[in-house]
C-alpha positions as CSV (number, residue, x, y, z in Angstrom):
1,M,18.8,42.2,-11.4
2,C,17.4,39.7,-13.9
3,Y,17.2,43.1,-16.0
4,A,13.9,42.9,-18.1
5,I,13.9,44.5,-21.2
6,P,10.7,46.6,-21.6
7,G,8.4,45.0,-24.6
8,K,5.8,46.6,-26.4
9,I,2.3,44.5,-26.4
10,I,1.5,43.9,-30.1
11,E,-1.4,41.6,-29.7
12,L,-3.8,40.3,-26.9
13,N,-5.6,36.6,-26.7
14,D,-7.4,35.2,-24.1
15,R,-4.9,35.1,-21.3
16,T,-1.7,36.1,-23.2
17,A,0.4,38.6,-24.9
18,T,2.3,38.8,-27.6
19,V,5.6,41.0,-26.9
20,D,7.7,42.6,-29.6
21,Y,11.7,43.1,-28.6
22,Y,14.0,44.1,-31.2
23,G,11.6,42.9,-33.7
24,E,11.7,39.4,-31.9
25,Q,8.2,38.3,-30.7
26,K,7.4,36.4,-27.4
27,K,4.6,34.9,-25.4
28,A,3.3,35.8,-21.6
29,Y,1.1,35.4,-19.6
30,T,-1.4,38.4,-18.5
31,D,-2.7,36.8,-15.5
32,L,-0.7,39.1,-13.1
33,L,-1.6,42.6,-15.1
34,E,-4.3,44.0,-16.9
35,V,-2.6,45.3,-20.1
36,Q,-3.8,46.6,-23.7
37,I,-1.9,46.7,-27.2
38,G,0.2,49.1,-27.1
39,D,1.4,49.1,-23.7
40,Y,5.0,48.8,-22.7
41,V,5.8,46.1,-20.2
42,Y,8.1,43.7,-18.1
43,A,8.0,39.9,-18.4
44,Q,9.5,37.4,-16.1
45,G,9.3,33.4,-16.6
46,G,6.3,34.1,-19.0
47,F,4.0,36.3,-17.0
48,L,4.1,39.7,-17.5
49,I,4.6,41.6,-14.1
50,Q,4.8,45.4,-14.7
51,K,4.3,48.1,-16.9
52,V,6.4,50.5,-18.2
53,P,5.9,54.6,-18.6
54,P,6.0,54.8,-22.9
55,K,9.3,57.2,-22.1
56,E,11.2,55.0,-20.0
57,A,10.4,52.3,-22.2
58,H,12.2,54.2,-24.6
59,D,14.8,55.1,-23.1
60,I,15.7,51.8,-22.1
61,L,15.3,49.9,-25.1
62,S,17.7,52.8,-26.7
63,D,20.1,52.7,-23.7
64,W,20.4,48.6,-24.4
65,E,19.7,48.7,-28.2
66,E,23.4,48.5,-29.1
67,L,24.5,45.9,-26.4
68,F,21.3,43.6,-27.1
69,F,23.3,42.9,-30.5
70,K,26.9,42.9,-29.6
71,L,26.2,40.4,-27.3
72,Q,24.1,38.4,-29.1
73,E,26.6,38.1,-31.8
74,K,29.3,37.4,-29.1
75,D,27.5,34.5,-27.8
76,K,26.6,33.1,-31.6
77,K,30.5,33.4,-32.3
78,L,31.5,31.9,-29.0
79,S,29.0,28.7,-29.7
80,A,29.9,28.5,-32.6
81,H,31.9,25.0,-34.9
82,P,31.1,22.7,-31.4
83,K,33.5,20.1,-31.3
84,N,32.5,17.9,-27.3
85,L,29.9,17.6,-25.7
86,Y,29.8,20.6,-23.5
87,E,30.6,22.5,-27.0
88,R,27.4,20.9,-28.8
89,A,25.2,21.8,-25.8
90,N,26.0,25.0,-25.2
91,A,25.2,25.3,-28.9
92,I,21.6,24.0,-28.7
93,R,21.3,25.8,-25.9
94,Q,22.4,28.9,-28.3
95,Q,20.1,27.7,-31.3
96,N,16.7,26.9,-28.9
97,Q,16.9,29.8,-26.2
98,G,19.4,32.6,-27.5
99,N,21.3,34.4,-24.9
100,S,19.0,35.1,-22.4
101,C,20.3,34.0,-19.2
102,C,17.9,35.4,-16.1
103,V,19.4,35.6,-12.7
104,H,17.0,35.0,-9.8
105,G,17.4,36.8,-6.2
106,I,16.7,33.8,-3.6
107,L,16.1,34.8,0.1
108,E,16.2,32.3,2.8
109,F,13.6,33.4,5.7
110,S,13.9,30.5,7.7
111,N,16.5,27.5,8.6
112,Y,13.9,25.2,10.9
113,C,13.0,22.8,9.4
114,R,10.6,19.2,10.5
115,Q,12.2,17.1,7.9
116,N,15.3,14.8,9.2
117,C,17.0,14.2,5.6
118,L,20.6,12.1,5.8
119,Y,22.0,14.5,3.6
120,C,21.0,18.1,4.9
121,G,22.8,20.7,7.0
122,I,19.4,22.0,8.4
123,R,17.9,19.1,8.8
124,R,15.9,18.4,12.8
125,D,18.5,16.4,14.7
126,N,21.6,18.8,14.1
127,K,22.0,20.5,17.2
128,E,24.9,22.5,16.6
129,L,23.3,25.0,14.3
130,T,21.8,28.2,15.5
131,R,18.8,28.5,13.8
132,Y,16.7,31.4,12.4
133,R,13.3,32.7,11.5
134,L,13.0,36.0,9.5
135,E,9.3,38.2,10.5
136,I,7.1,39.6,7.8
137,P,8.8,42.9,8.3
138,Q,12.1,41.2,8.2
139,I,11.1,39.5,4.9
140,L,9.3,42.6,3.2
141,E,12.7,44.9,4.0
142,S,14.7,42.0,2.5
143,V,12.2,41.9,-0.7
144,K,12.9,45.7,-1.1
145,Y,16.4,45.4,-0.6
146,A,15.9,43.1,-3.7
147,Y,13.9,44.9,-5.9
148,D,15.7,48.1,-5.7
149,L,18.9,46.3,-7.0
150,G,17.1,45.6,-10.1
151,F,15.9,42.0,-9.3
152,K,12.2,41.4,-11.0
153,A,11.9,37.2,-9.9
154,L,12.4,36.4,-6.3
155,V,12.5,32.8,-4.3
156,L,11.3,32.7,-1.2
157,Q,13.2,29.6,0.6
158,S,13.1,27.9,4.0
159,G,12.9,24.5,5.5
160,E,9.5,23.1,6.3
161,D,8.8,25.0,9.0
162,P,5.3,24.9,10.8
163,Y,6.0,28.6,12.2
164,Y,4.7,30.0,8.7
165,D,1.2,28.8,8.6
166,D,-0.9,29.1,5.8
167,D,-1.9,32.8,6.8
168,K,1.0,33.9,7.7
169,L,2.6,32.3,3.8
170,E,-0.4,34.1,2.3
171,T,0.3,37.1,4.4
172,I,3.7,37.1,3.2
173,V,3.3,36.5,-0.9
174,K,0.1,38.7,-1.3
175,T,2.1,41.9,0.6
176,I,5.3,41.1,-1.5
177,R,2.6,41.3,-4.4
178,E,1.1,44.4,-3.6
179,K,3.9,46.3,-3.0
180,Y,6.9,44.9,-5.2
181,P,5.9,43.9,-9.1
182,V,8.7,40.9,-8.9
183,L,7.5,37.0,-10.1
184,L,7.2,35.0,-7.0
185,F,8.4,31.4,-6.8
186,V,7.9,29.9,-3.5
187,S,10.3,26.8,-1.9
188,I,8.6,25.7,1.4
189,G,8.7,22.0,0.9
190,E,5.5,20.0,1.1
191,R,2.4,21.8,2.1
192,S,-1.0,21.2,0.9
193,L,-2.4,21.9,-1.7
194,S,-5.0,24.0,-0.2
195,A,-1.9,26.1,0.9
196,Y,-0.4,26.0,-2.0
197,R,-4.0,27.1,-3.8
198,R,-3.8,30.3,-1.2
199,L,-0.1,31.6,-2.4
200,Y,-1.0,31.2,-5.8
201,D,-4.1,33.1,-5.5
202,A,-2.4,35.3,-3.6
203,G,0.3,36.1,-6.3
204,A,3.2,33.1,-6.2
205,R,3.8,31.9,-9.4
206,G,6.6,29.3,-9.6
207,V,7.6,26.5,-7.1
208,L,11.1,25.3,-6.6
209,M,10.9,21.7,-5.5
210,R,13.4,18.9,-6.3
211,F,12.5,15.0,-6.1
212,E,16.7,14.2,-5.5
213,T,16.3,10.5,-7.3
214,C,14.3,9.0,-9.1
215,N,15.3,5.9,-7.1
216,P,12.6,4.7,-5.1
217,D,15.1,2.8,-2.4
218,A,17.7,5.4,-2.3
219,Y,15.4,8.5,-2.0
220,K,13.5,6.4,1.3
221,K,17.3,6.1,2.7
222,V,18.1,9.8,2.6
223,K,14.4,11.1,3.1
224,P,12.6,9.0,5.7
225,D,10.1,11.5,6.6
226,S,8.9,11.2,2.8
227,D,7.4,9.3,0.2
228,L,8.8,9.8,-3.2
229,Q,5.2,9.1,-5.3
230,N,3.9,11.3,-2.7
231,R,6.4,14.7,-3.5
232,L,6.0,13.5,-7.4
233,Q,2.4,14.1,-6.9
234,L,2.5,17.0,-5.3
235,I,5.0,18.3,-7.8
236,R,2.4,17.8,-10.8
237,D,-0.4,18.8,-8.7
238,L,1.1,22.2,-8.6
239,R,2.0,22.2,-12.4
240,K,-2.0,21.3,-13.0
241,M,-2.6,24.4,-10.7
242,G,-0.5,26.6,-12.6
243,Y,2.6,27.2,-11.3
244,L,6.0,27.2,-12.8
245,I,8.1,24.1,-11.7
246,V,12.0,24.3,-10.9
247,T,12.9,20.9,-10.2
248,G,16.1,18.0,-10.5
249,F,17.9,16.3,-8.4
250,L,21.1,15.8,-6.1
251,V,24.2,14.1,-8.2
252,G,26.3,12.0,-5.9
253,L,23.9,10.4,-3.1
254,P,25.4,7.3,-2.0
255,G,24.3,4.0,-4.6
256,E,23.9,6.6,-7.5
257,D,25.1,4.9,-11.2
258,K,24.7,6.5,-14.9
259,K,21.3,5.1,-15.5
260,D,20.2,6.8,-12.1
261,I,21.3,10.0,-13.8
262,L,19.8,9.6,-17.1
263,E,16.6,8.7,-15.7
264,N,16.7,11.4,-13.4
265,I,17.2,13.9,-16.4
266,K,14.1,11.9,-17.8
267,L,12.2,12.4,-14.6
268,T,12.8,16.2,-14.8
269,A,11.1,16.7,-18.0
270,S,8.2,15.2,-17.9
271,L,7.6,17.4,-14.5
272,D,7.5,19.7,-17.1
273,A,10.0,21.9,-15.4
274,E,10.0,25.8,-16.4
275,M,13.7,25.3,-15.0
276,F,15.9,22.3,-14.4
277,S,18.0,22.4,-11.2
278,F,20.8,19.6,-10.5
279,G,23.0,20.1,-7.7
280,P,26.0,18.3,-6.4
281,F,25.8,16.3,-3.2
282,I,28.1,18.0,-0.8
283,P,28.5,16.3,2.3
284,H,28.0,18.0,5.6
285,P,29.6,17.4,8.5
286,Q,26.9,17.2,11.0
287,T,25.0,14.7,9.2
288,P,24.9,10.8,9.2
289,L,26.6,11.1,5.3
290,A,29.4,13.7,6.6
291,E,31.9,10.6,5.0
292,T,30.9,10.5,1.5
293,P,32.6,11.8,-1.0
294,M,30.9,14.4,-3.3
295,P,31.3,14.4,-7.2
296,K,33.3,16.0,-8.8
297,L,32.9,19.1,-11.1
298,T,33.5,17.2,-14.5
299,K,30.1,15.1,-13.4
300,L,27.8,17.5,-12.8
301,L,28.7,19.6,-15.9
302,R,28.0,16.2,-18.0
303,V,24.6,16.0,-16.4
304,I,24.1,19.9,-17.5
305,A,25.5,19.5,-21.1
306,E,22.9,15.8,-21.3
307,A,20.2,17.4,-19.9
308,R,20.6,20.4,-22.7
309,L,20.8,17.8,-25.5
310,M,17.8,15.6,-24.3
311,N,15.8,19.1,-23.7
312,P,17.1,21.4,-26.4
313,E,14.7,24.3,-25.4
314,S,14.7,23.5,-21.3
315,R,16.1,26.7,-19.1
316,I,18.8,25.0,-16.9
317,L,20.2,26.8,-14.0
318,V,24.1,27.1,-12.8
319,T,22.8,26.2,-8.7
320,T,25.1,27.6,-6.0
321,A,26.1,24.1,-5.0
322,L,27.4,23.8,-8.1
323,E,29.7,27.1,-7.6
324,T,30.7,26.1,-4.3
325,L,32.5,23.0,-6.3
326,D,35.3,25.4,-8.0
327,Q,35.3,29.0,-8.3
328,D,34.8,28.6,-12.3
329,A,32.2,26.5,-12.2
330,A,29.3,29.0,-13.4
331,R,31.4,30.0,-16.7
332,Q,32.0,26.3,-16.9
333,G,28.1,25.6,-16.5
334,L,27.1,28.2,-18.7
335,L,29.6,27.1,-21.9
336,A,28.2,23.2,-20.8
337,G,24.3,24.3,-21.6
338,A,23.0,26.4,-18.9
339,N,21.4,29.9,-18.8
340,S,20.0,30.7,-15.1
341,L,21.6,31.7,-12.0
342,M,20.9,32.7,-8.7
343,I,22.4,35.7,-6.4
344,N,21.5,35.1,-2.6
345,V,19.9,38.1,-1.3
346,T,19.3,36.7,2.3
347,P,20.8,39.3,4.5
348,P,23.8,39.3,5.8
349,K,23.8,37.8,8.9
350,Y,21.7,34.8,8.3
351,R,23.7,33.6,5.0
352,K,25.7,31.2,6.6
353,L,23.1,29.9,9.1
354,Y,20.9,28.5,6.2
355,D,23.4,25.9,6.2
356,I,22.4,23.0,4.0
357,Y,25.9,22.4,3.2
358,P,29.7,23.5,4.2
359,Q,31.2,26.5,2.2
360,R,28.3,27.4,0.5
361,F,29.5,30.4,-2.6
362,G,28.2,33.5,-1.9
363,T,27.9,33.8,1.7
364,D,30.6,36.6,2.2
365,L,30.1,38.7,-0.9
366,D,28.3,41.7,-0.6
367,T,25.1,41.6,-3.0
368,Q,26.2,44.2,-5.2
369,E,29.9,42.9,-5.4
370,H,27.6,39.3,-6.8
371,I,25.7,41.3,-8.9
372,D,29.0,42.8,-10.5
373,R,30.4,39.5,-10.8
374,V,27.9,38.0,-12.3
375,I,27.0,40.7,-15.0
376,G,30.5,40.4,-16.1
377,L,30.7,36.9,-16.3
378,L,27.4,37.1,-18.5
379,K,28.6,39.7,-20.7
380,S,32.5,38.0,-21.2
381,L,29.7,35.3,-22.3
382,G,27.4,37.0,-24.1
383,R,24.5,36.7,-22.6
384,A,22.2,38.8,-21.5
385,P,21.2,39.2,-18.0
386,T,17.6,39.3,-19.2
387,D,14.4,37.1,-19.3
388,L,12.7,38.0,-22.3
389,S,9.2,36.0,-21.7
390,V,8.7,32.4,-23.1
């Protein structure tokens, strides 16, 4: 449903292609696709993922052309003459990233986890949670459902579940890439570099892994089974391997101060993140931090805005957790400088069981209804639900 607009390849140089969209030129890697000059292609996250027959491409471009420029003009008007922090951040987003707003699908395929993070509802010591796992055929069926709805980028997410060993994960990624031209991100926690190498070779190109906090003492308190420096080194090694990195932190953890937030934003940028992900800490009743107050929406919006001011060319995600704070949070987040969203494509019977925090936004929404809401929101703000590469 991140509606990729086809572009035409006008230049090839080593492993990159220059793609033209209505006169606007973007770069993308050719790792996943064999192409030649003149081909029409879809791109996601800086990777070409699918060739498009010329007639089909011409029809799509013709249908989109008028709307594409109308949305651009609306976005420019809404971001003009900024007066406050949020408006300045939104203006900088428009100047550096345009009106493109990618919408990824996220498939949560297991809520088993060997970790015992104090803030998380699927921690191993939560005995009140009904656990589930999707087998490979169920995962493939869910991916087909998402692909048929128009998603071009998908995140495969789970707890740290040893049931999915390296062989299973490789089979999942390889089979999806053979069947469906989508950009795949994995969010499966701390695994070995060799495991991630196998997934990269099988066709995965992105990793979602937050570091949660840059404060070593606070990290050890909330993630007793993990080491902050090891996690950061893993993220750095995965970036060197070639993965797109989605990372960031929790806002509102116990003991947090303003300095921590600014250092967290700096650390996110230093990890060469493709996308910044900042989620509010929402206390779960079956965790040791159940009584900790959660942050206000205004605090999260300020983090998004400050991150945009500090990193003008970044992609910043409106997280599901942010949307859980307020029914208008997605709109406010986008107007504070964010430019990406996620929609849950997990089978409905399992969505509420991925209970990382209570009352998650979107678990009761039909996927098509959620898509329609998101498209309506984006169009109202002059944003195009597309990814035009980088």
